[in-house]
C-alpha positions in Angstrom: -35.6 -82.3 25.8 -33.5 -79.3 24.9 -30.2 -80.9 23.7 -28.8 -77.7 22.1 -29.3 -75.3 25.0 -31.0 -72.7 22.8 -33.8 -72.0 25.3 -31.3 -71.5 28.1 -29.1 -69.3 25.9 -32.0 -67.1 24.7 -33.1 -66.5 28.3 -29.7 -65.8 29.8 -27.8 -63.8 27.2 -26.8 -60.3 28.2 -24.9 -57.7 26.3 -21.8 -56.3 28.0 -20.2 -53.4 26.3 -16.6 -52.3 26.6 -16.6 -49.5 29.2 -14.3 -47.5 26.9 -16.5 -48.0 23.8 -17.8 -44.7 22.4 -21.2 -44.0 21.0 -20.2 -44.9 17.5 -19.0 -48.4 18.4 -22.2 -49.0 20.4 -24.3 -47.9 17.5 -22.3 -50.2 15.2 -23.0 -53.0 17.6 -26.7 -52.1 17.7 -26.8 -52.2 13.9 -25.2 -55.6 13.9 -27.6 -57.1 16.4 -30.6 -55.7 14.5 -29.1 -57.1 11.2 -29.0 -60.5 12.9 -32.7 -60.2 13.8 -33.6 -59.1 10.3 -31.7 -62.1 8.7 -33.3 -64.5 11.2 -36.8 -63.3 10.3 -36.0 -63.6 6.6 -34.7 -67.1 7.2 -37.8 -68.1 9.1 -39.9 -66.7 6.3 -38.0 -68.7 3.7 -38.5 -71.9 5.7 -42.2 -71.3 5.8 -42.3 -70.5 2.1 -40.2 -73.5 1.0 -41.7 -76.1 3.3 -45.2 -74.7 3.9 -44.6 -74.9 7.7 -41.9 -74.9 10.4 -41.1 -77.3 13.1 -43.5 -76.3 15.8 -41.2 -77.5 18.6 -38.4 -75.2 17.3 -40.5 -72.2 16.5 -40.6 -70.8 20.1 -36.9 -71.0 20.3 -36.4 -69.3 17.0 -38.8 -66.5 18.0 -37.1 -66.1 21.4 -33.8 -65.8 19.7 -35.0 -63.1 17.3 -36.4 -61.2 20.4 -33.0 -61.5 22.0 -31.3 -60.0 18.9 -33.7 -57.1 19.0 -33.3 -56.6 22.8 -29.5 -56.6 22.4 -29.7 -54.0 19.6 -32.0 -51.9 21.8 -29.6 -52.1 24.7 -26.7 -51.0 22.5 -28.6 -48.1 21.1 -29.7 -47.1 24.7 -26.1 -47.3 26.0 -24.9 -45.2 23.0 -27.5 -42.5 23.8 -26.5 -42.5 27.4 -22.8 -42.3 26.6 -23.4 -39.4 24.2 -25.3 -37.5 26.9 -22.5 -38.3 29.4 -19.8 -37.0 27.0 -21.8 -33.9 26.4 -22.2 -33.2 30.2 -18.4 -33.8 30.8 -17.6 -31.5 27.9 -19.8 -28.8 29.3 -18.3 -29.2 32.8 -14.8 -29.1 31.3 -15.6 -25.8 29.4 -17.1 -24.3 32.5 -14.1 -25.1 34.7 -11.8 -23.7 32.0 -13.8 -20.5 31.8 -13.7 -20.1 35.6 -10.0 -20.7 35.7 -9.3 -18.1 32.9 -11.4 -15.5 34.7 -9.3 -12.9 36.6 
C-alpha cells in the first residue's frame, strides 16, 4: 500500500517553465534540480552507511525520485538550450530586417 503517494508523484511529475523565462533562469532551475538529485543520492548513501541497509520497500521509490530530479534538470537544460537558439534566430532575423530597411 502506498500511503504517501510517492510512486504516483514520481511517475506523474512534469516540469512546466515560465514561457517568459530566459535561458539563465532555466539553467538555474536545472542546477537546482540536479542539486536535489545529488543530495538525495548522498542521503541514500548515508542511510546505507549508517544502517548497513535501506528499506527494500522504499528503495524503488527513492531511486525513482532521484531519476525524476535528474529528468527535470535535463528538461530545464534542454529548454534553456532551445531558448538560446530561438533568441539567436530572432536576433539574426531582426538585424536582417533592419539592414533591409536601411538599404536605399
